[in-house]
C-alpha positions as CSV (number, residue, x, y, z in Angstrom):
1,X,3.0,-56.9,13.2
2,X,2.6,-54.9,10.1
3,X,5.7,-53.8,8.6
4,X,4.9,-50.5,6.4
5,X,8.2,-49.6,5.4
6,X,12.3,-50.2,6.6
7,X,14.7,-47.5,6.4
8,X,18.7,-48.5,6.2
9,X,21.1,-45.5,6.8
10,X,24.7,-46.1,6.5
11,X,26.5,-43.5,9.4
12,X,29.8,-42.4,10.0
13,X,30.9,-41.1,13.5
14,X,34.2,-40.0,14.8
15,X,35.3,-41.8,17.9
16,X,37.3,-39.7,20.4
17,X,40.1,-41.8,20.0
18,X,41.9,-44.4,17.7
19,X,40.5,-47.6,19.0
20,X,43.2,-50.4,18.0
21,X,42.6,-54.4,18.5
22,X,45.5,-57.6,17.3
23,X,43.3,-57.1,14.0
24,X,43.7,-53.4,13.3
25,X,42.5,-49.4,14.5
26,X,40.1,-47.1,13.7
27,X,39.4,-43.8,14.2
28,X,35.6,-43.4,12.4
29,X,32.6,-45.9,13.5
30,X,31.2,-46.8,9.9
31,X,27.8,-49.0,10.2
32,X,24.1,-49.5,9.7
33,X,21.5,-48.2,11.4
34,X,17.7,-49.6,10.4
35,X,14.5,-48.4,11.3
36,X,11.2,-50.8,10.9
37,X,7.8,-48.9,11.0
38,X,4.8,-50.2,11.5
39,X,1.6,-49.1,13.4
40,X,2.7,-45.7,14.4
41,X,5.5,-46.7,16.3
42,X,9.4,-47.4,14.7
43,X,11.6,-50.1,16.2
44,X,15.3,-49.4,15.5
45,X,18.3,-51.6,15.3
46,X,22.0,-51.3,14.2
47,X,24.5,-53.3,12.1
48,X,28.0,-54.2,14.2
49,X,29.7,-55.3,11.2
50,X,32.9,-53.2,9.9
51,X,34.1,-51.7,6.9
52,X,36.5,-54.9,6.5
53,X,35.8,-58.6,7.0
54,X,38.5,-58.6,10.1
55,X,36.3,-59.6,13.0
56,X,34.3,-61.6,10.8
57,X,33.6,-62.4,7.2
58,X,31.1,-59.5,7.0
59,X,31.3,-55.9,5.8
60,X,29.2,-52.9,6.0
61,X,28.5,-53.6,1.7
62,X,27.6,-57.1,2.5
63,X,25.0,-56.6,5.2
64,X,23.4,-53.9,3.3
65,X,23.6,-56.2,0.3
66,X,21.7,-59.0,2.0
67,X,19.3,-57.0,3.9
68,X,18.3,-55.4,0.7
69,X,18.4,-58.8,-1.2
70,X,17.1,-61.2,0.7
71,X,16.2,-60.4,4.1
72,X,13.7,-57.4,3.8
73,X,11.9,-59.5,1.0
74,X,11.6,-62.4,3.5
75,X,10.5,-59.8,6.0
76,X,7.8,-58.2,3.7
77,X,6.7,-61.8,2.5
78,X,4.8,-63.2,5.5
79,X,3.0,-62.1,8.4
80,X,5.1,-61.6,11.7
81,X,3.7,-62.3,15.1
82,X,6.2,-62.2,17.3
83,X,10.5,-61.4,17.1
84,X,11.0,-65.4,17.3
85,X,9.4,-65.4,13.5
86,X,12.1,-63.3,12.3
87,X,14.6,-66.2,13.4
88,X,12.8,-68.9,11.5
89,X,12.1,-66.4,8.9
90,X,15.9,-65.8,8.5
91,X,17.0,-69.6,9.1
92,X,17.3,-70.9,5.5
93,X,19.6,-68.6,4.8
94,X,23.2,-69.0,6.0
95,X,25.4,-67.3,8.6
96,X,25.3,-63.3,7.9
97,X,24.6,-63.1,11.2
98,X,25.0,-59.3,11.5
99,X,23.0,-58.8,8.8
100,X,19.8,-60.7,10.5
101,X,20.7,-59.2,13.7
102,X,20.6,-56.0,12.5
103,X,17.1,-56.7,11.6
104,X,15.8,-58.9,14.2
105,X,16.9,-56.3,16.9
106,X,14.8,-53.2,14.9
107,X,11.9,-55.9,15.2
108,X,12.5,-56.6,18.7
109,X,12.3,-53.0,19.4
110,X,9.2,-52.4,17.6
111,X,7.7,-55.3,19.2
112,X,8.0,-54.1,22.5
113,X,6.8,-50.7,21.8
114,X,3.7,-52.1,20.1
115,X,3.3,-54.0,23.4
116,X,3.9,-51.0,25.5
117,X,6.7,-52.6,27.5
118,X,10.5,-52.1,27.8
119,X,13.1,-54.3,25.6
120,X,14.7,-55.5,29.0
121,X,11.0,-56.9,30.1
122,X,10.2,-58.6,26.5
123,X,13.1,-60.2,26.6
124,X,12.7,-61.9,30.4
125,X,15.2,-59.3,31.8
126,X,15.1,-59.1,36.1
127,X,17.5,-56.2,36.9
128,X,16.7,-52.7,36.8
129,X,20.9,-52.1,37.3
130,X,23.7,-53.8,35.4
131,X,27.5,-53.5,35.9
132,X,29.7,-52.8,33.3
133,X,33.2,-52.8,32.3
134,X,35.3,-51.1,30.1
135,X,37.3,-52.2,27.1
136,X,40.9,-50.7,26.8
137,X,42.6,-51.0,23.3
138,X,46.1,-51.5,22.3
139,X,48.1,-48.3,22.7
140,X,51.8,-47.7,21.7
141,X,53.3,-47.9,25.3
142,X,52.4,-49.7,28.1
143,X,52.7,-46.3,29.8
144,X,49.6,-45.2,27.9
145,X,47.6,-48.7,29.1
146,X,48.0,-47.7,32.5
147,X,47.0,-44.4,32.2
148,X,43.4,-45.6,30.5
149,X,43.2,-48.3,33.1
150,X,43.5,-45.2,35.8
151,X,40.7,-43.3,34.8
152,X,38.6,-46.4,34.0
153,X,38.8,-47.4,37.8
154,X,38.3,-43.7,38.9
155,X,35.2,-43.9,37.0
156,X,34.1,-47.1,38.9
157,X,34.0,-49.9,36.0
158,X,33.9,-53.4,37.3
159,X,36.1,-54.7,35.2
160,X,38.9,-53.8,32.9
161,X,39.5,-55.5,29.8
162,X,42.9,-55.2,28.1
163,X,43.7,-55.7,24.3
164,X,47.0,-57.9,23.6
165,X,48.8,-59.2,20.5
166,X,52.2,-61.1,20.3
167,X,54.8,-58.8,21.4
168,X,52.4,-56.4,23.7
169,X,51.0,-58.7,26.3
170,X,52.6,-60.1,29.2
171,X,54.3,-56.9,30.3
172,X,50.9,-54.9,29.7
173,X,49.2,-57.2,32.4
174,X,52.3,-57.1,34.6
175,X,52.2,-53.6,34.2
176,X,48.8,-53.4,35.5
177,X,49.1,-55.9,38.5
178,X,52.1,-54.0,39.7
179,X,51.0,-50.2,39.8
180,X,47.3,-51.7,40.7
181,X,47.6,-55.1,42.9
182,X,45.8,-58.0,42.5
183,X,42.3,-56.8,43.5
184,X,41.7,-55.1,40.1
185,X,39.3,-57.4,38.1
186,X,41.3,-57.7,34.9
187,X,41.2,-60.1,31.6
188,X,43.3,-60.0,28.6
189,X,41.4,-60.3,24.9
190,X,43.5,-61.4,22.2
191,X,41.0,-61.8,19.6
192,X,42.8,-64.5,18.1
193,X,46.1,-63.5,17.9
194,X,47.8,-66.6,19.2
195,X,48.0,-70.5,18.5
196,X,49.5,-73.7,20.5
197,X,52.9,-72.4,19.5
198,X,52.4,-69.5,22.3
199,X,51.7,-71.8,25.0
200,X,54.4,-70.7,27.1
201,X,52.9,-66.7,26.9
202,X,49.4,-68.2,27.9
203,X,51.4,-69.8,30.9
204,X,52.5,-66.5,32.2
205,X,49.4,-64.7,31.6
206,X,47.8,-67.7,34.0
207,X,49.8,-66.4,36.8
208,X,48.3,-63.2,37.1
209,X,44.6,-64.0,38.7
210,X,42.7,-62.7,35.7
211,X,39.5,-63.2,35.3
212,X,39.6,-64.8,32.0
213,X,42.0,-65.0,28.7
214,X,39.2,-63.9,25.8
215,X,40.0,-66.0,22.6
216,X,43.1,-66.6,22.4
217,X,43.4,-68.9,18.9
218,X,41.4,-69.4,16.2
219,X,38.3,-67.5,15.3
220,X,36.7,-70.9,14.1
221,X,38.2,-72.9,16.6
222,X,37.2,-75.2,19.4
223,X,39.6,-77.8,19.5
224,X,42.7,-76.2,20.5
225,X,41.2,-74.1,23.2
226,X,40.5,-77.6,25.0
227,X,43.6,-78.7,24.9
228,X,44.9,-74.9,26.3
229,X,41.8,-74.6,28.8
230,X,43.5,-78.2,30.0
231,X,46.7,-76.5,30.8
232,X,45.2,-73.4,32.5
233,X,43.9,-72.6,35.5
234,X,42.5,-69.2,33.8
235,X,39.1,-69.3,32.6
236,X,39.0,-69.2,28.5
237,X,36.3,-67.1,27.2
238,X,35.0,-67.8,23.4
239,X,33.9,-64.9,21.4
240,X,34.4,-65.4,17.8
241,X,34.2,-69.5,17.5
242,X,30.8,-69.3,19.1
243,X,28.0,-68.3,16.4
244,X,25.2,-70.0,17.7
245,X,24.0,-71.8,20.8
246,X,25.0,-75.0,18.5
247,X,28.6,-74.3,18.8
248,X,28.2,-72.9,22.6
249,X,27.0,-76.6,23.3
250,X,29.8,-78.1,21.7
251,X,32.3,-76.3,22.9
252,X,31.2,-76.5,26.8
253,X,30.9,-80.7,26.2
254,X,34.7,-80.4,24.7
255,X,35.7,-78.3,28.1
256,X,36.9,-75.8,25.4
257,X,35.8,-72.8,27.7
258,X,34.8,-72.0,31.0
259,X,32.7,-68.2,30.0
260,X,31.0,-67.6,26.9
261,X,31.5,-63.9,25.5
262,X,27.4,-63.3,23.8
263,X,27.7,-60.6,21.0
264,X,24.4,-60.0,19.8
265,X,24.9,-59.2,16.1
266,X,28.2,-62.2,16.1
267,X,25.1,-64.4,17.0
268,X,22.1,-63.6,14.5
269,X,20.2,-61.8,17.1
270,X,18.6,-61.2,20.2
271,X,16.6,-64.7,20.0
272,X,19.8,-66.6,19.6
273,X,21.4,-64.7,22.5
274,X,18.3,-65.6,24.6
275,X,19.1,-69.4,23.5
276,X,23.2,-69.1,24.6
277,X,21.8,-67.5,28.0
278,X,19.6,-70.5,28.8
279,X,22.1,-73.1,27.5
280,X,24.9,-71.5,29.7
281,X,22.9,-71.2,32.8
282,X,22.0,-74.8,32.5
283,X,25.6,-75.7,32.3
284,X,26.5,-73.4,34.8
285,X,28.8,-71.3,32.4
286,X,28.7,-67.4,33.0
287,X,28.4,-65.3,29.9
288,X,28.8,-61.6,29.6
289,X,27.9,-59.0,26.8
290,X,31.1,-57.9,24.7
291,X,30.9,-54.9,22.5
292,X,31.6,-53.9,19.0
293,X,31.7,-50.2,19.5
294,X,28.3,-49.6,18.9
295,X,26.6,-46.2,18.9
296,X,23.6,-45.5,21.1
297,X,21.3,-47.9,19.3
298,X,23.3,-50.8,19.7
299,X,24.5,-50.1,23.3
300,X,20.7,-50.2,24.5
301,X,20.0,-53.3,23.1
302,X,23.3,-54.4,25.0
303,X,21.7,-53.3,28.3
304,X,18.5,-54.8,27.8
305,X,20.0,-58.5,27.0
306,X,22.5,-58.0,30.0
307,X,19.4,-57.7,31.9
308,X,19.0,-61.4,31.7
309,X,20.0,-63.1,34.9
310,X,22.7,-65.3,33.7
311,X,24.7,-62.4,32.6
312,X,26.9,-62.3,35.7
313,X,30.0,-60.6,34.7
314,X,30.4,-56.9,33.7
315,X,29.8,-56.6,30.0
316,X,31.5,-54.1,27.6
317,X,28.8,-51.6,27.2
318,X,31.0,-48.2,28.6
319,X,29.0,-45.2,28.4
320,X,28.3,-43.1,25.5
321,X,30.3,-40.2,26.0
322,X,33.6,-42.1,25.9
323,X,33.3,-43.3,22.5
324,X,31.1,-40.3,21.3
325,X,31.3,-36.3,21.3
326,X,27.4,-36.6,20.0
327,X,25.5,-40.0,20.2
328,X,22.8,-40.8,17.9
329,X,20.1,-41.7,21.1
330,X,18.7,-39.0,23.8
331,X,19.9,-39.3,26.4
332,X,23.0,-40.8,26.1
333,X,24.0,-44.5,27.9
334,X,25.5,-42.8,31.0
335,X,26.7,-44.4,34.1
336,X,24.0,-43.5,36.9
337,X,26.7,-44.9,39.5
338,X,30.3,-46.2,39.5
339,X,30.5,-48.8,36.9
340,X,26.4,-49.1,36.6
341,X,23.8,-48.8,33.7
342,X,20.2,-48.4,34.5
343,X,18.0,-50.6,32.6
344,X,15.2,-48.4,31.1
345,X,11.8,-49.2,32.2
346,X,10.1,-47.4,29.4
347,X,8.7,-49.3,25.9
348,X,11.4,-50.6,23.8
349,X,15.1,-49.6,23.8
350,X,13.7,-46.7,25.8
351,X,15.7,-43.8,23.9
352,X,14.8,-41.8,21.6
353,X,16.8,-40.9,18.1
354,X,18.6,-38.0,17.6
355,X,17.3,-37.2,14.4
356,X,19.8,-34.0,13.9
357,X,22.9,-36.4,14.9
358,X,21.7,-38.7,12.6
359,X,21.4,-36.5,9.9
360,X,24.8,-35.4,10.5
361,X,26.9,-38.6,10.3
362,X,24.8,-40.3,7.8
363,X,26.3,-40.6,4.1
364,X,24.0,-43.1,2.5
365,X,20.2,-44.2,2.8
366,X,17.5,-46.1,1.2
367,X,13.8,-46.7,1.7
368,X,11.8,-50.7,1.2
369,X,8.2,-51.1,1.2
370,X,6.1,-53.8,1.0
371,X,5.3,-54.6,-3.0
372,X,1.8,-53.9,-3.7
């Protein structure tokens, strides 16, 4: 694969609504779009890092810095035959997974386009349709959460994920169960907002037949999660604690979880996502694809990885139109049946970049070429 040019653009896309989690809220999606040019094709990737280091240690600015100073020079330093080469090339650089993932994802897209196959097929995907759920943020009142759940169920989403935090947890789940019944596929996402001192709250949540409780304890913990899992019948799902396949192996051996959430950016790219998928499959641990409020480019990558066989729980890749009035891809990622997305069969991510939309949202850009 001959890499001729890499472009990095910072985009700021207004969300259709305020999205709140336990660590903050946002109305603007600030992210980096990566375009890798080579041999007549262009591969696209997206950094899911936030402007602030609250989900993890990376930010939009640190991702740009790492790519410009370290990662892009490495990509230009030696020939790349397959996307797996990128993973090996970046291995000496510790962490900075979202920066690595953004570039690696663009290489995967470029590679697939040059081979004339879909990204899903290049990754080993087996599905043509995937089930998807929806993530509902923290709202000012329980009543507003119930309204969003009602709309999501009307749209046919296969899983309802509700964000919780101390003081806004049991009453939300209880309200959903009382209004919509026990058959609604429901989970709670805590984003590390609790400690073992909140065990009584976890045991209350355990009564409501949840699919899972996602990352209730510290972002870097697998020890206390094992203690908590032993006291709950509801599976714990680990998110922030899993950065690679080795983390997943240790968590499984300790009994820290019954489910693992794979976010491509959090684990450093599609290659590592595949490793975690394969490891979990061999241990009977189901996985699902989490969301980071991606634009259409990031959503397309999520759809592709979710086509792998052990993604047996609906992910968070909701339709583009839920979040954006105008997405940066054409067509947008939209439901083809209630709660289902089609896996594109066209080469690469299967979508065309809407350059007019990119130009509308772009606030900064730079271009990089190999040294002559």
